N, C-alpha and C positions, 0 to 999 in steps of 0.2 A: 504494500500500500504506500502510495506517495504521501509524504508528510508535509503539512503546511503549518503555518502559525496564524492565529487569530487573536485580536484584542477582545478580552472577555470582561474587562472592567477598567474604568478610569477613575482617577482621583486627583485632587489638587489641594494646595494650602497656600494662603497668603498671610503674612504677618499682620497682626491687628492694627499696627500703626500706619494709617493712610495719610499721605500728604498730597493735597491738591496743588495746582500750579500757584495759587495765591500763598499757600504755605511755603512753597519753595522761594517765592519772591521775598517773603519775610525772613526766611532762613539765610538768603544770600545778601540781602541789603546791608547788614552790618559789615560784610566783607568788601563792600563797594562794588558788588557784581550786580549789574542791572539786567532785569528780564521782566517779562510780563506774561500773564495768562494768554493774551492774544498772540504774542510772539511765539510761545511754545506750541499752541494749538495750530497756528497757521503752518508751521514748519514740520510738525511731527504728528499731529492728531492726538497728542497725549494731554489728558486733563488731570490725571492723578497717578500715583504709584504708591507702593507699600515698602517700608523699610523695616528690617528686623531690629529688635532691641539688642543692646549689648548682652553678650553671653549666650545669644542664640546663634546656632551654626547651621551650615547647609544640611548636615545630617538631620538636625531637628525638623527642619521644614520637609525634608525628603521622607522621613518616617511618617509624618502626618499625612502626606500625599499618598504614600504607599498603603497605609492602613485604609484610607478611603477607597483606593482602587481594589484592595483585597475584599473589602465589604461589598463593593459593587459586583465583583466577580463571584461572590459566594464562596470565597476561599479563605483559609487560614494561612498565617505566615509559614507554618510548617509544611504547607503544600508546595512551597517555592523551592526550586532547585537551581536557580540562577538569578543573580542580581547584577544588573549593569547600570551604572550611574553616570550620567553626563553632567559634568560640572567644570567650571573654570575657577571656582572659589571653594576649594576643598577645605575641610576643617583644619587640616595640617599638611605638612609636606608629605608625610606618609605615616601610617598606612592609609589606604584608600578610604574615601568617604563611603564607598559601597560596603567595605568591611565594618565600618562603624555603624552604618545603618543595619547591617545584618545582625550585629550584636544587640542593638536597641530593639530589634524585632523579636529577639529571643530565639534565634535559630543559628545553626552552625553546620559546617561541612560542605555546603554548596559553593560553587565558584562565585566570587564577588569581586568586581573590579570597576575602575573608573575609565571613562572615555573622555578625552579632552579635545574637542573640536570647536570650542567656544559656542557661538550661537547656532551652529549646525550640529551641536553635540547630540541632541535627542535623535535626529535623523540617523546619525552614525550609530548610536547605541541601539536603536530599534533594528537597524540592518544587521548588526552583529548578533543580537539575540535571535532574530529570525533565522539566520544562518545556522546557529547552534541548535535550534529546535529542529530545523529541517534535516540536519545530519544526525539527529538522535542524541546529541550531547546534553540536551535538556528537554524537559517537558512543560514546565511552567516557570516563566520568568517574570521578575519585576524589572521594568525598565523605567528609570526615574531621571528627570531633569530637575536639578535644584541649584539655586544660585543666591548668593548674597553680594550683589554687585555694588551696593551702597558703600561698601568698605574699600572699593577700588577707585572711588570717584574723587576728582579734583574739584572742590567746591569754589575754586577761583576761576573755573572754566565753564562759562554758561552754555557753551556749545555741546558739552557732554554731560554735565552733572544733572541736567533736567531730564535726561533721556531714560535713565535706567532705574530699575526697581528690583525688589527681592521676591522670591516665591519658589514654588515647587509644583511639579505635575508628575503623574505616574500612570503607567498602564500595567495590567496583567496580560501577558502574552502566552497563549497556550497552544500546544500541539493540536492539530485538527486534521481530519481527512478532507476538509472543505477549505479552499483557498481563502485567506484573509489578506495577508501581505502579498500583494500581486507582483510588485517589482520595486527595485530601488536603484539609485544612481548617485554615487558619491565622487567628489573631486576635491583637490587642493592644488594651490599654486603658491609656493613659498616665496616667489619673487615679490609678492605683495605683503610680506610680513609686517612692514612698517606702517601700513595705513590704519591698522587697528591692533593695538598691542598694549600690554602692561610690561614694560621692559626691565623691571626690577628682578633681583634674585637674591637668595640667601647664601651667604658665604662667611665662614669664620664667626658665626654668631651675630652677623649684622645683615641688614638689608642693603644691598648694593644696587646702584642704578636708581631708576625712578619707579616706585611701586604703584603709581597711579595710572589710570587709563588714558591712552592717547589715541585719537582718532582723526583721520582726514575724512570728514563727512562727505565732501564732494566726490572724492575718489571712491569711497565705499558705495555711494549712491549709483555712480556710473557703472560700476561693475555688477552691482546686485541685480538690477532688473534684467540684464542680459543673461547672466548665468542661471538665474531662477527660471527663466523661460526655457533655456536649453536643457536643464535638468528635468523640468516638467515634461518636455517633449520626449526626452529619452525614456522616462518611465512609462509614458503612454505607449510608446512604440514597443517596449519590451513586453508590456502586458496585453498588447493587441487592442488597446482602447483608443478613443478619440476625445477631444475636448468636450464633446457633447455628453460623454459618459460621466463627467465629473459632477457630483451632486454638491460637494463642498470643497472649497480651497481653504486650507489652514496654513498660512505661511508663518514664518518667524515674525513675531510682532515687534518690529523695529521702528517703522515709519509708515504712516498711512499712505503716503504718496508712492513708496516702493510697492506696497501691497496692492494698491489699486492699479498701478502700472502693470504688475504681473497679471492680475485678473484680466485686464483689457487685452494683453497680448495673447491670452488663452481664450479670448472671446467669451469670457464668463460675465454674466450680469453681476453687479456688485452685491446683490442680495444673496449670492452664493459664496461670498467672502466672509469668513468668520473673523470678527474684529474684537480684540480685547485690549489692544495697545492703549486705547483711550483711558482705561481704568487701571491698567497694570504697568504701563510703560514697557520698556524693553527689559525682559527678565532673562535674556540670553538663552541658555539651554533649557530653561524651564518654560519658555514662552509657548512652544507648540503643544506640549502636553497640558499646560494650563488652559490654553484656548480650546483644545479638544474636549477636556472635561467640562468646561463651562458650556460648550455647545451641546454636549450630550445631556447634561442636566437641565438645560433650557428646552430640551425637546426638539432641537434642530437636527442634530446628527442622530439618525435612527438605524436600527438593524437593517442591513441590506444596502445602505447608502455607500456610494463610492467616494472616497475622500483622498485628496491630494495634500500631503504634508511636504513642506519645503523650507529650507533655511540657508542663510549665508552667515559666515562668521570669520573672525580673525584667523589668519593662517596663510593665505586666504582660503577658507573652506566653503564648500557648498554641496547641496544634495537634495534629493527628493525621494519620497516613498509614496506609492499608490497602494491603497488598500480598500477592501470591501469590509465595511464595519459589521 
């Protein structure tokens, strides 16, 4: 029997501290950084984001999202035999955030590891988990995207600090004799490493270099729309599907203009575009599973729908997954 993998449950978690654009204006004003609600909305579509409190880590958000996904799937933590976590903001240098989440879920023995592809991380992680299930290396996986980007932000740079937020999303992915994950397409091009990065590193007990986020927004924008369309076309071709088969497009929630531009290139009406960037900001690897869970719980994405997931991130990385939900 041919093995496939299907998503059987979704979950997400946002830290309770919500900051509107006006809250960000008030936060930045004492630093002499000028911005406005209108400026942020016009350029990004973002109206609010969530920041984690001190002492809360990516594993904490990931555990809560994972538990919600397990409940939705009707599974217990002990049913899981693989954990793949996408994050660029791990709890520590090592061990992996996945191993920490595994311990917090009260399970042991199964493989648990992190995938680092920044905002494309969840698409990468889902592809890895799908491959392991298809080859019989796992039967039930937790695939989690979790980030605390607020701790990487330079609050003297209004072009980046208003964009990002914290959160986590998760799915339970299970072996099935019916196709769920239909196709995936992953890429990276390291020559663009400098356009989106956090160039600091730890050495000799000190942080060397700059540990805050750097982004060339214009360069990212120019690359993003083109590579998102090419990845989407590639997975449609691999799956033998067309634009018309897509019920929902769930892109990485970075910028409403990039998202709408991709939908238009795929000839999709904007009401097929799942948008959460307005309330969550850019939550990097967490953004796609967060948006998926919110769409499922809102009654938008339903069983049998065909869903396109796609993202771009620092590296420069990009990719897409096409699935039947």
